[in-house]
C-alpha positions in Angstrom: -6.6 -2.0 -17.3 -3.3 -3.5 -15.3 -2.9 -5.5 -12.5 -0.2 -6.4 -10.2 -0.3 -8.9 -7.0 2.5 -10.7 -5.4 3.3 -12.9 -2.5 6.4 -12.8 -0.7 8.2 -14.5 2.1 9.5 -12.1 4.5 11.7 -12.0 7.4 9.6 -10.2 9.8 6.2 -11.3 11.9 2.9 -10.1 10.4 1.7 -7.9 13.4 5.3 -6.2 11.6 4.3 -6.0 8.9 1.0 -5.0 9.0 1.6 -2.4 11.8 4.1 -0.6 8.3 1.4 -0.7 6.1 -1.2 0.4 8.0 1.0 3.0 9.0 0.1 5.4 5.5 0.5 8.5 7.5 4.1 7.3 7.5 4.6 6.9 3.8 5.9 9.7 2.0 9.4 8.8 4.1 9.2 6.2 1.5 7.1 5.0 -0.9 7.8 6.4 -4.3 6.2 8.9 -6.1 4.2 9.5 -3.2 4.8 13.3 -1.8 2.3 14.2 1.1 0.0 11.8 3.3 -3.0 12.9 5.3 -5.4 10.5 7.2 -8.8 12.0 8.5 -10.5 9.6 10.0 -10.2 6.5 11.8 -13.4 4.9 12.5 -14.0 1.6 14.9 -16.4 -1.3 12.2 -17.0 -4.4 14.3 -13.6 -5.8 14.8 -11.6 -3.9 11.9 -11.0 0.1 11.8 -12.2 2.4 8.5 -9.5 5.2 7.8 -10.0 7.9 5.6 -6.5 9.1 3.8 -5.9 12.0 1.4 -2.3 10.3 -0.8 -0.3 13.0 -3.0 1.4 11.2 -5.9 4.0 13.2 -8.7 4.7 11.1 -10.9 7.3 13.3 -13.6 4.6 16.1 -14.2 2.2 15.2 -13.0 0.6 15.1 -9.7 -2.6 14.3 -8.7 -4.2 14.1 -4.8 -6.6 10.5 -4.1 -8.9 9.6 -1.4 -8.9 5.8 -0.4 -11.8 4.4 2.5 -8.7 1.9 3.9 -9.9 -1.5 6.0 -8.0 -2.3 9.1 -8.7 -5.6 9.9 -5.8 -6.6 12.9 -7.4 -10.0 13.7 -7.4 -10.8 10.6 -4.0 -9.2 9.9 -5.4 -7.7 6.5 -6.0 -3.9 4.7 -8.1 -3.6 1.6 -8.2 0.3 0.2 -10.8 1.9 -1.7 -10.4 4.7 -4.2 -13.0 7.0 -3.2 -12.6 10.7 -5.3 -9.2 11.6 -7.2 -7.7 11.1 -10.3 -8.1 6.7 -11.1 -11.7 5.8 -11.8 -11.3 2.8 -10.2 -8.9 1.5 -7.6 -8.8 -1.5 -4.9 -5.6 -2.8 -3.5 -5.2 -5.8 -0.5 -2.8 -7.0 1.3 -2.6 -9.7 4.0 -0.5 -11.7 6.0 0.6 -14.9 7.4 3.4 -16.0 10.0 5.2 -18.5 8.9 8.1 -20.2 9.8 11.4 -18.0 9.7 9.3 -14.7 8.7 6.2 -13.7 7.8 4.3 -14.0 3.8 2.4 -11.5 2.4 0.4 -11.0 0.1 -0.4 -7.5 -2.6 -3.1 -7.1 -5.6 -4.4 -4.1 -6.6 -6.1 -3.4 -10.2 -6.9 0.5 -11.2 -7.3 2.4 -13.7 -6.4 6.4 -14.0 -8.9 9.2 -15.6 -6.6 11.0 -17.6 -5.6 8.9 -20.4 -1.7 10.6 -21.0 -1.5 9.4 -17.1 -2.4 6.0 -18.1 -0.9 5.4 -20.8 2.6 6.5 -19.2 2.1 4.5 -16.5 1.3 1.5 -18.7 4.1 0.9 -20.2 6.9 1.2 -16.8 3.2 -0.1 -14.6 5.2 -3.8 -13.9 8.4 -2.3 -12.7 6.4 0.6 -10.3 4.7 -1.4 -8.5 8.2 -3.8 -7.7 9.6 -0.6 -7.2 6.7 -0.1 -4.4 6.8 -3.6 -2.8 10.7 -3.1 -3.1 9.8 0.5 -0.6 8.2 -2.1 2.1 10.4 -3.9 2.3 13.3 -1.5 2.2 11.6 0.2 5.1 10.6 -2.9 6.8 14.3 -3.7 7.6 15.0 -0.2 8.5 12.4 -0.6 11.0 12.9 -4.1 12.2 16.5 -5.5 11.0 17.0 -6.0 14.8 13.7 -8.5 15.2 13.3 -10.4 12.4 13.0 -13.8 13.7 16.2 -16.1 13.2 
């Protein structure tokens, strides 16, 4: 099924980008097709935190809620997401953030398949564009939040 992977260098710290992506409750403010978000729980686990969260995605006539387990690894500046319940057959994504000269390197990977074949075919047509739009939405959110604090 569709996968998307990209690595970009952004003029913000790895901590800033990690914090932005980890703040799931704010996604409806800036993320395309995300109409609602609710963090159900966040529990410490060793050096990480396990979050369960619901997101509602709205795309054309489709509106679906799904639940994910988000593993937040603040020391490593990594975030892994695993699908628990909703319209997908499966879904997983990974974020990794690393400080580099002049900012940070952000790596993103997502792999998923919808149960609904109509929705799967619909997203298949625009998948790469949709994933690029989502990554750009995180970039624009970082610019809105951190532009005045970016390293020079």
